[in-house]
TORTORLUM-882412 format. One record per residue (C-alpha): x, y, z. Coordinates in Angstrom, 3 decimals, padded with zeros to 6 digits. Layout:
REM TORTORLUM-882412
(r (X Y Z)),
...
This chain:
REM TORTORLUM-882412
(r (075.236 -027.173 -074.776)),
(r (074.425 -028.736 -071.987)),
(r (076.639 -031.352 -072.129)),
(r (079.016 -029.503 -071.238)),
(r (077.609 -026.622 -069.271)),
(r (077.504 -029.731 -066.084)),
(r (080.512 -029.999 -065.274)),
(r (080.319 -026.122 -063.971)),
(r (077.697 -026.294 -062.428)),
(r (078.106 -029.565 -060.517)),
(r (082.112 -029.531 -059.806)),
(r (082.806 -025.814 -060.098)),
(r (079.678 -023.728 -058.831)),
(r (079.267 -026.924 -056.891)),
(r (075.543 -026.110 -057.439)),
(r (072.800 -029.162 -057.432)),
(r (069.839 -028.020 -057.845)),
(r (071.526 -026.041 -061.238)),
(r (072.968 -029.426 -062.294)),
(r (069.884 -030.665 -062.315)),
(r (068.007 -028.751 -064.070)),
(r (070.669 -029.041 -066.500)),
(r (070.601 -032.591 -067.238)),
(r (066.641 -032.134 -067.102)),
(r (066.860 -029.664 -070.011)),
(r (069.676 -032.387 -071.603)),
(r (067.133 -034.657 -071.032)),
(r (064.487 -031.769 -073.478)),
(r (066.805 -031.239 -075.128)),
(r (067.640 -035.106 -076.381)),
(r (063.698 -035.324 -076.695)),
(r (063.259 -032.989 -078.901)),
(r (065.872 -033.667 -081.303)),
(r (064.590 -037.773 -081.706)),
(r (061.049 -035.956 -081.787)),
(r (062.459 -033.887 -085.117)),
(r (064.331 -036.862 -086.487)),
(r (062.092 -039.779 -087.071)),
(r (060.303 -037.883 -089.347)),
(r (062.926 -037.925 -092.435)),
(r (065.166 -040.797 -090.248)),
(r (064.106 -043.209 -087.634)),
(r (066.633 -045.464 -087.460)),
(r (068.877 -042.448 -086.502)),
(r (066.473 -040.930 -084.188)),
(r (066.558 -044.955 -082.028)),
(r (070.200 -044.589 -082.421)),
(r (069.440 -042.102 -079.556)),
(r (067.242 -044.318 -077.463)),
(r (071.039 -046.169 -075.329)),
(r (072.252 -042.558 -074.790)),
(r (068.805 -041.609 -073.679)),
(r (068.917 -044.132 -071.294)),
(r (072.402 -042.664 -070.139)),
(r (070.635 -039.514 -069.260)),
(r (067.273 -041.097 -067.227)),
(r (069.452 -042.656 -065.260)),
(r (071.668 -039.726 -064.446)),
(r (068.552 -037.439 -064.410)),
(r (067.840 -040.158 -061.002)),
(r (071.128 -039.631 -059.846)),
(r (071.906 -036.624 -059.839)),
(r (068.202 -035.121 -057.966)),
(r (069.346 -038.252 -055.606)),
(r (072.230 -035.864 -054.796)),
(r (070.310 -032.857 -054.791)),
(r (067.300 -034.321 -052.751)),
(r (069.894 -035.256 -050.482)),
(r (072.367 -032.864 -050.276)),
(r (069.683 -030.317 -049.207)),
């Protein structure tokens, strides 16, 4: 849900703060998914790691965009 919400927030509404909150929520739900899956299947949970690295980079980029365009 948060993945699809990012583009309308960032480019449609041009609201950097809402886009930053969206990326943060994407990171939070990804971490929650990894933790909840860990007990039943560690391999699938570890497959989230590259995606979570990408989300962390996206969060840093969006935070810098939001900060520089305040």
